[in-house]
C-alpha positions as CSV (number, residue, x, y, z in Angstrom):
1,M,0.5,-0.1,0.2
2,T,0.9,3.4,-0.9
3,A,1.4,6.7,1.8
4,I,-0.8,9.1,0.5
5,D,1.1,12.5,0.3
6,E,-0.1,14.7,3.1
7,Q,1.2,18.1,1.7
8,P,-0.9,19.7,-1.3
9,K,1.3,20.1,-4.4
10,N,2.1,24.2,-5.6
11,H,0.7,24.1,-8.6
12,I,1.2,28.2,-8.7
13,P,4.5,28.4,-10.1
14,K,3.5,26.2,-13.3
15,I,-0.3,28.1,-13.4
16,I,2.3,31.4,-14.0
17,I,4.7,29.8,-16.5
18,G,1.7,28.5,-18.5
19,T,-0.1,31.9,-18.6
20,I,3.3,33.8,-19.6
21,I,3.7,31.1,-22.6
22,V,0.0,31.6,-23.6
23,L,0.8,35.0,-23.4
24,L,3.6,35.2,-25.7
25,L,1.8,33.3,-28.1
26,V,-0.8,35.2,-28.4
27,V,1.3,38.5,-28.9
28,F,2.9,36.6,-31.2
29,S,0.3,35.6,-33.3
30,V,-1.2,38.9,-33.3
31,Q,1.9,40.4,-34.9
32,N,2.4,38.1,-37.3
33,S,-0.8,37.5,-38.5
34,F,-0.6,39.3,-41.9
35,P,-1.0,37.1,-44.9
36,A,1.7,35.5,-46.6
37,T,1.8,33.8,-49.7
38,V,3.5,30.4,-50.5
39,K,4.5,29.3,-53.7
40,L,5.1,25.5,-54.5
41,Y,5.3,24.7,-58.1
42,F,2.1,25.6,-59.7
43,W,-0.1,25.8,-56.4
44,E,-0.1,29.4,-54.7
45,I,-1.7,29.6,-51.2
46,N,-2.2,32.7,-48.8
47,A,-2.7,32.4,-45.4
48,P,-1.8,34.3,-42.1
49,L,2.2,34.2,-41.4
50,V,1.3,32.9,-38.1
51,L,-0.3,29.8,-39.5
52,W,2.7,28.8,-41.6
53,F,4.8,29.1,-38.6
54,V,2.8,26.2,-36.7
55,I,2.3,24.3,-39.7
56,C,6.0,24.5,-40.3
57,F,6.7,23.2,-36.8
58,I,4.6,20.6,-36.4
59,L,5.7,19.1,-39.7
60,G,9.5,19.4,-38.3
61,I,8.5,17.7,-35.0
62,S,6.5,15.3,-37.1
63,I,9.2,14.4,-39.2
64,A,12.0,14.5,-36.2
65,I,9.5,11.8,-34.6
66,V,9.5,9.5,-37.3
67,A,13.2,9.0,-38.1
68,L,14.2,8.6,-34.5
69,W,11.5,6.4,-33.7
70,P,13.4,3.2,-35.1
71,I,16.4,4.4,-33.3
72,S,14.3,4.1,-30.3
73,R,12.8,0.9,-30.6
74,H,16.3,-0.3,-31.2
75,S,17.7,1.0,-28.2
76,K,14.5,-0.5,-26.1
77,R,15.4,-3.8,-27.5
78,K,19.3,-3.5,-27.2
79,T,18.5,-2.6,-23.2
80,K,16.0,-5.5,-23.2
81,L,18.7,-7.9,-24.5
82,I,21.4,-6.6,-21.8
83,E,18.8,-7.1,-19.6
84,E,18.6,-11.2,-19.8
85,L,22.0,-12.0,-20.9
86,K,23.0,-10.1,-17.0
87,A,19.9,-12.4,-15.9
88,R,21.8,-15.5,-17.8
89,I,25.1,-14.2,-16.4
90,E,23.8,-14.3,-12.4
91,L,21.9,-17.4,-13.2
92,L,25.4,-19.2,-14.5
93,E,26.9,-17.7,-11.5
94,Y,24.7,-19.2,-9.0
95,K,24.5,-22.6,-10.2
96,E,28.5,-22.8,-11.0
97,P,30.1,-24.6,-8.2
98,K,32.4,-22.6,-6.0
99,D,35.6,-24.5,-5.5
100,N,37.3,-23.3,-2.3
101,N,40.5,-25.1,-2.3
102,T,42.0,-24.3,-5.7
103,S,45.7,-24.0,-4.0
104,N,47.6,-27.3,-4.4
105,P,48.5,-29.2,-1.6
106,I,52.5,-29.9,-1.0
């Protein structure tokens, strides 16, 4: 059974930091709300600049996640294999008969 924490957690710093971040995002959005045209070959799209920033940010994060996902999976498999090998070593060391008389009798 786990112990219940008697003291309440202090969430005020998190609320203040979150509010500051939201205010900065609002100011950024208002200052970059003018339309921007993006041309790609024969396409031409008009949208607010802040929307292009958000789209590029989300695309960048998505590409990074997709690129790093196989590395993460490989690392997890490698860690699991290492743990299995350590368990095998411990089992073999436990089963190995211990010979305390290794010195040659005279």
